[in-house]
C-alpha positions as CSV (number, residue, x, y, z in Angstrom):
1,M,-4.9,-39.7,-1.7
2,T,-4.6,-40.6,2.0
3,L,-3.0,-38.7,4.8
4,A,-0.5,-41.4,5.7
5,K,0.1,-41.8,1.8
6,A,0.9,-38.2,1.4
7,A,2.7,-37.7,4.5
8,K,4.9,-40.2,2.9
9,T,5.7,-38.5,-0.4
10,W,6.5,-35.2,1.3
11,S,10.3,-34.4,2.1
12,I,11.9,-32.3,4.8
13,P,13.0,-29.7,2.0
14,G,9.2,-29.5,0.7
15,I,7.7,-29.1,3.9
16,A,10.8,-26.4,4.4
17,V,9.7,-24.2,1.7
18,T,6.3,-24.6,2.2
19,L,6.2,-23.3,5.8
20,A,8.9,-20.6,4.7
21,A,6.0,-19.2,2.2
22,L,3.6,-18.8,4.5
23,P,4.1,-15.5,6.5
24,L,5.0,-14.2,2.9
25,A,1.5,-15.2,1.8
26,Q,0.1,-13.8,5.1
27,I,2.0,-10.5,4.5
28,N,0.6,-10.4,0.9
29,A,-2.7,-11.1,2.2
30,Q,-2.7,-8.6,4.7
31,D,-1.6,-5.9,2.4
32,G,-4.3,-6.6,-0.2
33,A,-6.7,-6.4,2.9
34,A,-5.4,-3.0,4.0
35,A,-5.4,-1.5,0.5
36,A,-9.4,-1.9,0.4
37,G,-9.5,1.1,2.5
38,D,-12.6,3.6,2.5
39,L,-11.5,5.7,-0.7
40,A,-14.1,8.8,-0.2
41,N,-12.1,9.2,3.2
42,G,-9.0,8.8,1.5
43,K,-10.1,11.2,-1.0
44,L,-10.9,13.9,2.2
45,V,-7.9,13.0,3.5
46,F,-5.8,13.7,0.4
47,E,-7.9,16.7,-0.1
48,N,-7.8,18.1,3.5
49,S,-4.0,17.3,4.1
50,V,-3.4,19.5,0.8
51,C,-1.3,16.8,-0.6
52,G,-1.9,18.1,-4.0
53,A,0.3,21.1,-3.1
54,C,3.0,19.0,-3.6
55,H,2.0,15.9,-5.7
56,V,0.7,15.5,-9.0
57,L,-2.7,13.2,-9.2
58,A,-5.0,13.8,-12.1
59,A,-7.9,12.4,-10.5
60,A,-7.6,14.4,-7.9
61,D,-6.9,17.5,-10.1
62,A,-3.7,18.2,-8.0
63,T,-1.0,19.4,-10.0
64,G,2.0,20.2,-7.1
65,P,5.3,20.6,-8.3
66,I,7.5,19.4,-5.3
67,G,7.0,15.9,-4.4
68,P,6.9,12.7,-7.0
69,S,3.9,12.7,-9.3
70,L,1.6,10.0,-8.0
71,D,0.4,9.2,-11.5
72,N,2.4,6.4,-13.7
73,N,4.4,5.9,-10.7
74,A,5.5,2.4,-10.6
75,N,6.8,2.2,-7.4
76,L,3.4,2.6,-5.3
77,T,2.4,0.2,-3.0
78,H,0.0,0.3,-0.6
79,A,2.6,-0.2,2.3
80,F,5.1,2.1,0.5
81,I,2.5,5.0,0.5
82,V,1.3,4.3,4.3
83,D,5.3,4.1,5.5
84,R,5.8,7.5,3.3
85,V,2.7,9.2,4.5
86,A,3.3,8.2,8.4
87,N,6.8,8.7,8.5
88,G,7.8,10.9,5.9
89,A,11.4,11.3,3.9
90,G,13.2,13.8,2.1
91,A,11.1,16.9,1.7
92,M,8.0,15.0,2.7
93,P,6.9,15.5,6.6
94,P,5.4,13.0,8.4
95,Y,2.1,12.7,9.2
96,A,1.5,9.9,11.9
97,A,1.0,12.7,14.1
98,Q,-1.4,14.3,12.6
99,L,-3.5,11.3,10.7
100,S,-5.2,8.2,12.3
101,E,-4.0,4.6,11.1
102,K,-7.1,4.3,9.5
103,D,-7.1,7.9,7.7
104,I,-3.0,6.8,6.5
105,N,-4.8,3.5,5.2
106,D,-7.7,5.1,3.5
107,V,-5.5,7.6,1.7
108,A,-3.1,5.2,0.5
109,A,-5.8,3.1,-0.9
110,Y,-7.5,6.2,-2.3
111,I,-3.9,6.9,-4.6
112,L,-3.7,3.6,-5.7
113,S,-6.9,3.4,-6.9
114,A,-6.9,7.1,-8.7
115,A,-3.4,7.0,-9.4
116,A,-3.1,6.7,-13.6
117,K,-1.2,3.4,-14.1
118,P,2.1,3.7,-16.0
119,E,1.7,1.8,-19.4
């Protein structure tokens, strides 16, 4: 199909829908890229920040009784973990002042890779 012929078949609503989807695709691609962090560093951050004192994460032998379990938690996404670690919420303190952006991304990637998945 030539460009001229393709241009004739496009409608204004079709173009609008395509353009509206682009930022969403970029956000998803960025979230996927961010999720590919340094897992070894993420594990060290998890251990050194004593995350296991509050959270359950079987792969890290963490059995904390305070925060939500990280195993079998369907609500966990990279963006959600990054936000909670950086900004805190409820009993969770913010770590943005103590951890670098890289460390926060790495610990989020580690948690997602190590957490038991919901069935």
